[in-house]
C-alpha positions in Angstrom: 0.0 0.0 0.0 1.3 3.5 -0.9 2.1 5.8 2.0 -0.1 8.9 2.4 2.7 11.1 1.1 3.1 9.0 -2.1 -0.1 10.3 -3.6 -0.5 13.6 -1.9 -1.7 16.0 -4.7 -0.6 19.2 -2.9 2.9 20.3 -2.0 4.2 22.3 1.0 5.1 25.9 0.2 7.9 27.2 2.3 8.7 30.8 3.5 11.7 31.9 5.5 10.8 35.0 7.5 14.0 36.9 7.8 17.0 37.5 5.5 20.0 38.3 7.7 23.1 36.2 7.9 21.4 33.2 9.5 18.1 33.6 7.7 19.7 33.7 4.3 21.8 30.6 5.2 18.7 28.7 6.2 16.9 29.8 3.0 19.9 28.5 1.0 19.9 25.0 2.5 16.1 24.7 2.5 15.9 25.8 -1.2 18.5 23.1 -2.1 16.2 20.5 -0.5 13.0 21.7 -2.1 14.7 21.2 -5.5 15.6 17.6 -4.4 12.2 16.7 -3.2 9.7 18.0 -5.8 7.2 15.4 -4.7 6.9 17.1 -1.2 7.7 20.8 -1.6 7.0 23.6 -4.1 10.4 24.4 -5.6 10.4 28.2 -4.9 11.2 29.3 -1.4 10.0 32.7 -0.4 12.4 34.8 1.7 11.0 37.9 3.3 13.6 40.7 3.0 13.4 44.0 4.9 13.8 46.3 1.9 16.8 48.6 1.8 19.1 50.1 -0.8 22.5 48.6 -1.2 25.6 49.3 -3.3 27.3 46.3 -4.7 31.0 46.3 -3.5 33.7 47.0 -6.0 35.3 43.6 -5.4 32.1 41.7 -6.2 31.9 39.8 -9.5 28.5 41.5 -10.0 29.9 45.1 -9.7 30.7 45.5 -13.4 27.1 44.7 -14.4 25.4 46.5 -11.5 27.5 49.6 -11.4 27.8 52.0 -8.4 24.2 53.1 -8.2 22.3 51.9 -5.1 19.8 49.2 -5.8 17.0 47.5 -3.9 18.3 44.5 -1.9 15.5 42.2 -3.2 16.3 43.1 -6.8 20.0 42.3 -6.2 19.2 39.0 -4.6 16.8 37.9 -7.3 19.0 39.1 -10.1 22.4 37.9 -8.9 21.4 35.2 -6.4 23.5 36.6 -3.6 22.7 38.5 -0.5 25.5 41.0 -1.0 24.9 42.7 2.4 24.3 39.9 4.9 25.8 36.8 3.3 28.3 38.1 0.6 30.1 35.8 -1.7 27.8 32.9 -1.1 25.8 31.8 -4.2 22.1 31.2 -3.5 20.0 28.7 -5.4 17.9 30.5 -8.1 14.7 29.2 -6.4 15.3 31.5 -3.4 12.8 34.3 -4.1 13.4 37.6 -2.2 10.2 39.3 -1.3 9.9 42.8 0.3 6.3 42.2 1.3 5.9 40.3 4.5 2.3 39.5 4.0 2.8 38.4 0.4 5.8 36.3 1.3 3.8 34.2 3.8 0.7 33.9 1.6 -0.4 30.3 1.0 2.7 28.8 2.7 2.2 25.8 4.9 5.7 25.9 6.4 6.9 29.1 8.0 10.5 29.3 9.2 11.1 32.3 11.5 14.7 33.5 11.5 15.1 37.1 12.6 16.3 39.0 15.8 14.0 38.1 18.7 13.1 41.7 19.4 11.3 41.9 16.0 9.2 38.7 16.3 6.2 40.4 18.1 5.8 43.0 15.3 6.2 40.4 12.6 3.5 38.2 14.1 1.1 41.1 14.4 1.6 41.9 10.7 1.0 38.4 9.4 -1.8 37.4 11.8 -4.9 36.6 9.8 -2.8 36.5 6.5 -1.5 33.0 6.8 -3.0 29.6 6.1 -5.0 28.4 9.2 -3.1 25.1 9.1 0.3 26.6 8.6 3.1 25.2 10.8 6.2 27.0 12.0 9.8 26.4 12.9 11.6 29.0 15.0 15.3 29.4 14.5 15.4 32.2 17.0 17.4 31.3 20.1 16.3 32.7 23.5 13.2 32.8 25.7 11.2 35.6 27.3 11.4 35.5 31.0 9.5 37.7 33.5 8.9 37.3 37.2 5.6 35.6 36.3 6.6 33.1 33.6 9.1 31.6 31.1 7.8 31.8 27.6 9.4 30.0 24.7 9.6 32.0 21.5 8.1 29.2 19.5 5.2 29.1 22.0 4.7 32.9 21.6 4.6 32.5 17.8 2.2 29.6 18.0 -0.2 31.2 20.4 -0.2 34.6 18.6 -0.8 33.1 15.2 -3.0 30.2 16.2 -0.6 27.5 14.8 1.9 25.0 16.1 5.5 26.0 16.0 8.6 23.9 16.7 12.2 25.0 17.3 15.7 24.6 15.6 18.8 25.1 17.7 22.3 23.8 17.8 26.0 24.5 17.6 25.5 26.4 14.4 27.6 29.3 12.9 25.9 30.8 9.9 29.0 31.6 7.8 30.4 28.1 8.3 27.1 26.5 7.2 26.8 28.8 4.3 30.3 27.7 3.2 29.1 24.1 3.6 31.4 23.2 6.5 29.8 20.3 8.2 28.0 20.6 11.5 24.8 19.3 13.1 21.6 20.8 14.5 18.6 19.8 16.5 15.0 20.3 15.5 12.3 19.9 18.2 8.9 19.3 16.8 6.1 17.5 18.7 3.7 16.7 16.0 0.2 17.8 17.1 -2.3 14.9 17.4 -4.5 16.4 14.7 -1.6 16.1 12.2 -0.6 12.6 12.9 -1.7 10.2 10.2 -2.9 6.7 10.7 -2.1 3.7 8.5 -5.1 4.6 6.4 -3.8 8.1 5.8 -6.5 9.7 8.0 -5.7 12.6 10.3 -5.8 12.2 14.1 -8.1 14.0 16.4 -9.8 16.7 14.3 -9.1 20.2 15.7 -7.6 18.7 18.9 -6.1 21.0 21.5 -2.4 19.9 21.6 -0.4 19.9 24.8 1.8 22.9 25.3 5.4 23.1 26.6 4.2 22.6 30.2 2.3 19.5 29.2 -1.0 21.2 29.6 -3.9 21.3 27.1 -3.2 24.3 24.9 -5.8 27.1 24.6 -5.1 27.2 20.9 -7.3 25.0 18.8 -5.4 23.9 15.7 -6.7 23.5 12.2 -5.3 20.1 10.9 -3.0 20.1 7.9 -5.3 18.8 5.1 -4.8 15.3 4.0 -4.0 16.5 0.4 -0.6 17.5 1.8 2.2 15.1 2.7 2.0 14.5 6.5 3.9 17.3 8.3 5.9 15.1 10.7 9.5 14.4 11.5 10.3 12.7 8.2 9.2 15.7 6.1 11.0 18.3 8.3 14.1 16.2 8.1 14.0 16.2 4.3 13.4 20.0 4.4 16.5 20.8 6.5 19.0 18.0 6.4 22.0 18.5 4.0 25.2 16.6 3.6 26.9 19.5 5.4 24.0 20.1 7.9 23.1 17.0 9.8 19.6 17.2 11.5 18.5 15.3 14.6 14.8 15.3 15.2 13.4 15.3 18.7 10.1 16.2 20.4 11.4 18.1 23.4 10.8 21.7 22.4 11.4 22.9 26.0 14.8 21.3 26.3 16.0 22.6 22.9 14.7 26.1 23.5 15.9 26.6 27.1 19.3 25.0 26.4 19.8 27.6 23.6 18.9 30.4 26.0 20.6 29.5 29.3 23.9 28.6 27.7 24.4 32.4 27.3 24.7 32.7 31.1 27.3 30.0 31.2 29.2 31.6 28.3 29.5 34.8 30.3 30.9 32.8 33.2 33.5 31.1 31.0 34.6 34.4 29.6 35.0 35.8 33.1 37.1 32.6 34.0 39.4 33.0 31.0 39.7 36.7 31.4 40.9 36.1 35.0 43.7 33.9 33.7 42.4 30.5 34.5 42.7 27.8 31.9 40.5 25.3 30.0 40.2 23.0 32.9 38.6 25.8 34.9 36.2 26.5 32.1 35.1 22.9 31.8 34.3 23.0 35.5 32.1 26.0 34.9 30.5 24.4 31.9 29.7 21.3 33.8 28.1 23.3 36.6 26.3 25.4 34.1 24.8 22.4 32.4 23.7 21.0 35.7 21.9 24.2 36.6 20.4 24.3 33.1 19.0 20.8 33.4 17.8 21.5 36.9 16.0 24.7 35.8 14.2 22.8 33.0 13.2 19.9 35.3 12.0 22.2 38.1 9.8 24.4 35.9 8.9 22.1 33.0 8.9 18.6 34.6 6.1 17.2 32.4 7.8 17.7 29.1 11.6 18.1 29.3 13.8 15.1 28.4 17.3 14.9 29.9 18.7 13.2 26.8 17.9 16.4 24.8 20.9 18.0 26.5 23.2 15.5 24.7 22.0 16.8 21.4 23.6 19.6 19.4 21.2 22.0 21.0 22.6 21.0 24.4 26.2 20.2 25.1 27.5 21.0 21.6 26.0 24.5 21.6 27.2 25.2 25.1 30.8 24.2 24.2 30.8 26.5 21.1 29.3 29.4 23.1 31.7 29.0 25.9 34.8 28.9 23.7 34.2 31.1 20.7 30.9 33.1 20.7 30.3 36.7 21.5 29.0 36.4 25.1 32.3 34.6 26.0 34.5 36.9 23.9 33.2 40.2 25.5 33.0 39.0 29.1 36.6 37.8 28.7 37.5 41.2 27.4 35.8 43.0 30.2 37.8 41.1 32.9 41.1 41.5 31.0 40.5 45.3 30.8 39.1 45.7 34.3 35.9 47.3 33.1 32.2 46.4 33.3 30.3 44.6 30.6 28.2 47.7 30.2 31.3 49.6 29.3 32.2 46.9 26.7 28.8 47.2 25.2 29.3 50.9 24.8 32.8 50.9 23.4 32.9 47.6 21.4 29.3 47.0 20.4 28.1 50.5 19.6 25.4 50.2 22.2 24.2 46.8 21.1 23.3 44.5 24.0 24.8 41.2 25.0 22.0 38.6 25.1 23.7 36.9 28.1 23.2 39.9 30.3 19.5 40.2 29.7 19.0 36.5 30.0 20.9 36.5 33.3 18.8 39.3 34.8 15.5 37.9 33.6 16.2 34.4 34.8 17.4 35.6 38.2 14.4 37.8 38.6 12.2 34.7 37.9 14.1 32.6 40.4 14.1 35.3 43.1 10.3 35.7 42.7 10.1 32.0 43.8 12.8 32.2 46.5 14.9 29.5 44.8 17.9 31.6 43.6 20.3 29.9 46.0 19.7 26.6 44.2 21.4 28.1 41.2 24.8 29.4 42.5 26.5 29.8 39.1 23.6 31.8 37.6 23.5 33.9 40.8 27.3 34.5 40.7 27.1 35.7 37.0 24.4 38.2 38.0 26.6 39.3 40.9 29.6 39.8 38.6 27.5 41.8 36.1 26.2 44.0 38.9 29.6 44.3 40.6 28.6 42.6 43.8 30.6 39.3 43.3 34.2 38.9 42.2 35.4 36.5 39.5 38.2 35.3 41.8 35.5 33.9 44.2 33.9 31.6 41.6 35.8 28.5 43.0 34.0 29.0 46.3 30.7 28.0 44.5 32.2 24.5 43.9 33.2 24.0 47.6 29.6 24.4 48.8 27.7 22.2 46.4 
C-alpha cells in the first residue's frame, strides 16, 4: 500500500521569515532541499527581506554589471542570487525568491521558518496574523526565551499562540558563515507533531481540531486546524527532508522545551566562561564551569517544565554542543573575557565595542534571576547567581571556585 505522502496532490510551500546572515543561510539549504524533493515541496522558497538600498561592493563579481548606483536589496538577490549585504560571496539557489512584502511572502505557505532577531518577532507576528493559512506550521530558528517574574515563555510558543498555529524550534552549535560555506555541522529540530496532524495507517488525520499539549504538558488554549490530507504529512520525516543537507546533519526530537531553554541558558554560562578565562584560568577551569552550568540548566528545565523536558535532549547539538561552542568562541564569551582583562564592566564593553548593542547573556541572566528570586529559589542556582553578581559588581570573579566547595 502506498504511504499517504506518495499520492498527496498538494505540496508544501515554504517561507523563510528573515534574511540576515542566518536567515539567508537557512533559505539556501532549504531551497536546495525543495529542489531535491519536488514530490513534497514547491520548488520556490519565499524569503522575506526588509527592503533597503545597497551598493554592490567593488570587489564583487557583480559590480561591473550592476555599477555604483544603489539598488534594492531584493532586486540584487533575485538578479544575482546573492545577499551581498548579509551573506556576501555565497551563491544562492535560483529558487530563493526575495520578497519585500511580508504579507505576500507568507501567503499560502504551509511551512513558515522564523529567522530574525527576537526583538522583532512580536511586530512580525502582528503583521501576518490573519494572513497565513490556518493550518500553517512553524519552525523558530530564534534562540532565546522571554522570562519575566511571572513566567518563562518560549519564542516558539509565543509564535504559535499569537498566530493560532503549532511552532517547533531549531537550535544547535551552528555558525551561519560556516554552514553557508558548507562546512559540516549538526543541529537539533524539536517538533512535537500535534495529534490532529498525525496520520494513521489509512492516511487519515488524528483528532480533528484537537487542542495539543503545550510546553508545560497542559492542554493548549489554541485549537489547531489540521494540515489537510492533500498534503504530505507534516511530521519528522518531512521536516528532516526539508532541513538536512550533507553539510548540515539534522537530529529530530520532540522536546521543544529542552531545545529552547538550552539555547537560552547557555548564554549565562558563556559569560561565566569568559570571566574565568579573562581572569587567567585555563581550559580545565572553564570545563568545571560548563559542567556546573549544564547541571543548573537541566535543573531549571526539570524544576519548571517537569512534564515535558527530556534529559537526553541535552546530549543533542542544541545542548552540550551549543554550550561548548558558546563558551569557547561566541560573542558572550568573547566580550565577558575582554571586560575582565580590561578591568571594566560589561556595560562599558557594550558601549565601546558593540556600539550600544546589548549582549544577550546579560539580559538572559537578569530575567532568569528575577524569575528565580520571585520564587525564592535563587540559592539553588549558585553559578547563575554568581554571574548576576559579577555583572552587577557585587561578586568577584576570583571567588567563583567557592561555589564548587559548597555544592
